[in-house]
Backbone bond lengths (Angstrom), bond angles and torsions (degrees), N, CA, C in turn:
res aa  C-N    CA-C-N  psi(-1)  N-CA   C-N-CA  omega(-1)  CA-C   N-CA-C  phi
1 M - - - 1.457 - - 1.525 108.13 -
2 T 1.328 115.37 142.15 1.460 121.06 178.40 1.527 110.07 -125.59
3 C 1.312 115.11 163.20 1.461 120.86 177.89 1.526 109.68 -67.67
4 P 1.329 117.78 130.58 1.459 120.75 177.78 1.529 112.84 -63.66
5 R 1.328 117.68 -30.48 1.459 120.57 -175.11 1.527 112.80 -85.19
6 C 1.343 118.39 -44.66 1.470 119.08 -173.93 1.528 114.47 -120.66
7 A 1.328 117.73 0.10 1.467 124.13 177.52 1.530 113.89 67.07
8 H 1.312 118.17 14.69 1.467 121.18 176.48 1.528 108.10 -70.66
9 D 1.324 116.75 149.24 1.460 119.12 -175.11 1.526 114.94 -104.42
10 T 1.333 117.69 10.35 1.454 120.23 176.57 1.521 109.30 -110.88
11 L 1.322 115.15 114.30 1.456 122.31 -178.10 1.518 109.45 -123.93
12 D 1.317 116.26 148.16 1.458 121.74 173.35 1.517 108.88 -108.44
13 T 1.303 116.53 144.36 1.459 121.23 170.72 1.523 106.47 -89.10
14 V 1.340 116.40 115.66 1.458 121.97 -175.92 1.528 110.28 -81.98
15 T 1.312 115.60 -43.57 1.465 120.61 178.41 1.521 109.04 -159.22
16 T 1.307 115.88 166.83 1.464 121.94 178.13 1.517 109.19 -129.52
17 S 1.308 115.36 161.52 1.464 119.91 -178.81 1.531 110.44 -66.00
18 P 1.334 115.97 152.47 1.464 119.04 176.96 1.530 111.62 -64.11
19 V 1.321 116.33 -25.68 1.461 121.06 174.94 1.524 105.99 -95.48
20 P 1.299 119.20 112.73 1.464 121.47 -174.65 1.533 113.38 -52.86
21 G 1.343 114.47 135.91 1.447 121.34 175.07 1.515 116.96 81.43
22 V 1.344 118.66 1.94 1.468 120.38 -177.43 1.524 110.86 -81.82
23 W 1.330 118.83 -48.74 1.459 122.56 178.12 1.513 110.45 -158.15
24 D 1.323 115.16 161.12 1.461 123.38 172.68 1.521 107.43 -130.76
25 V 1.309 117.16 152.65 1.465 121.63 169.70 1.529 105.78 -105.71
26 L 1.336 115.34 121.75 1.458 122.20 -178.21 1.518 110.24 -110.42
27 Q 1.347 116.26 152.84 1.459 121.42 176.25 1.519 109.04 -138.49
28 C 1.320 115.38 135.39 1.456 122.10 176.01 1.532 108.51 -75.71
29 V 1.319 116.74 133.22 1.464 119.54 -179.64 1.527 112.15 -77.30
30 R 1.331 118.24 -15.58 1.471 120.88 -179.39 1.525 111.77 -90.90
31 C 1.341 118.05 -56.23 1.475 119.50 -174.54 1.528 112.86 -101.46
32 L 1.320 117.06 -5.70 1.472 124.68 176.98 1.532 113.86 71.27
33 Y 1.324 118.12 10.55 1.467 121.03 175.88 1.523 108.52 -60.59
34 M 1.325 116.77 140.78 1.450 122.85 -176.84 1.518 109.90 -129.92
35 W 1.322 117.80 140.00 1.463 120.99 178.95 1.514 110.95 -155.62
36 R 1.327 114.64 156.32 1.465 121.15 174.73 1.527 107.16 -94.28
37 T 1.294 116.78 139.94 1.462 121.06 -174.76 1.525 113.83 -64.82
38 T 1.304 118.67 -13.38 1.467 121.31 178.83 1.530 112.86 -91.46
39 E 1.331 117.68 0.63 1.462 120.21 178.77 1.531 109.71 -71.91
40 P 1.346 116.83 162.45 1.469 119.82 -178.16 1.530 112.34 -64.28
41 D 1.329 115.30 162.06 1.468 121.81 -178.75 1.518 113.18 -52.46
42 R 1.323 118.86 -35.33 1.467 120.63 -178.12 1.532 112.23 -65.59
43 R 1.323 117.31 -10.11 1.463 121.79 176.90 1.524 112.48 -113.12
44 T 1.330 117.73 -14.43 1.461 120.70 -172.33 1.521 115.29 -119.29
45 R 1.327 118.61 -14.44 1.467 122.24 -177.75 1.523 110.72 -122.08
46 R 1.304 117.41 129.41 1.473 122.43 -178.66 1.527 111.35 -55.69
47 E 1.323 117.31 -41.82 1.461 121.11 -177.23 1.529 112.40 -62.93
48 A 1.327 117.41 -27.36 1.464 121.88 -177.78 1.527 112.96 -103.37
49 Y 1.337 117.09 -9.18 1.470 121.11 -178.95 1.533 108.66 -67.42
50 P 1.333 119.20 135.71 1.475 121.18 -177.14 1.534 112.38 -56.50
51 V 1.306 115.45 127.91 1.470 121.81 -177.08 1.523 111.67 -55.85
52 E 1.326 117.47 -39.38 1.468 120.11 -176.77 1.529 113.66 -66.92
53 F 1.341 117.73 -13.88 1.459 120.82 179.37 1.526 112.95 -108.98
54 R 1.323 117.84 -0.14 1.470 120.63 177.87 1.521 109.71 -69.73
55 M 1.341 115.25 152.35 1.458 121.10 -179.65 1.516 110.12 -129.62
56 T 1.318 115.17 155.61 1.452 122.58 172.87 1.526 107.81 -117.06
57 Q 1.328 116.43 171.26 1.464 119.74 175.60 1.528 109.99 -58.89
58 A 1.326 117.15 -38.92 1.468 120.91 179.18 1.530 110.97 -63.50
59 D 1.331 118.10 -39.83 1.469 121.17 177.34 1.526 110.74 -61.08
60 I 1.325 115.99 -42.73 1.464 120.79 -178.44 1.526 110.22 -65.97
61 E 1.326 116.33 -44.93 1.470 120.17 179.95 1.527 112.31 -64.98
62 A 1.329 117.36 -31.59 1.464 121.21 -177.98 1.528 113.24 -86.55
63 A 1.319 117.68 -7.04 1.464 120.28 -179.92 1.530 109.10 -63.88
64 P 1.328 117.23 130.31 1.469 119.60 -175.65 1.529 113.12 -65.90
65 E 1.316 117.31 -35.25 1.467 120.64 178.52 1.517 109.07 -172.70
66 V 1.306 114.72 160.99 1.453 120.29 173.41 1.528 106.21 -87.62
67 P 1.328 118.41 125.21 1.464 119.75 -178.59 1.533 111.45 -59.46
68 V 1.308 115.42 140.36 1.458 119.97 178.21 1.523 109.41 -86.56
69 V 1.310 115.79 153.87 1.453 121.52 175.42 1.523 106.33 -84.75
70 P 1.334 117.87 123.85 1.472 119.01 -178.30 1.522 110.94 -68.08
71 P 1.336 116.23 155.08 1.463 119.53 178.35 1.523 110.68 -66.81
72 L 1.318 116.59 156.88 1.454 121.62 176.63 1.530 109.84 -61.77
73 A 1.295 117.02 144.64 1.459 121.39 177.23 1.536 109.14 -67.09
74 A 1.328 116.08 144.04 1.467 120.82 179.59 1.529 109.93 -59.22
75 G 1.313 115.63 140.57 1.459 120.61 176.49 1.511 114.66 85.56
76 R 1.299 118.53 -2.17 1.471 121.09 179.45 1.524 109.05 -85.57
77 A 1.311 115.12 140.20 1.467 119.76 176.84 1.511 109.70 -73.33
78 H 1.298 117.60 147.06 1.458 122.20 -179.63 1.485 109.19 -87.96
């Protein structure tokens, strides 16, 4: 299995379903893309992943930064 976004072949299993064998959440160690194995082909298979969102090693190296997650707005419940 390879990453749908960057075609790298090293993936980590982040978590698995509470019911064994139903789904896994995988993450690419190169581009950090994450997906559940039950998602549609356009999210789980390189051949079906949208061309405009595919990445190469050069794209990853040239990325200026990984966007940060903004802090929660004041007064919002957690």
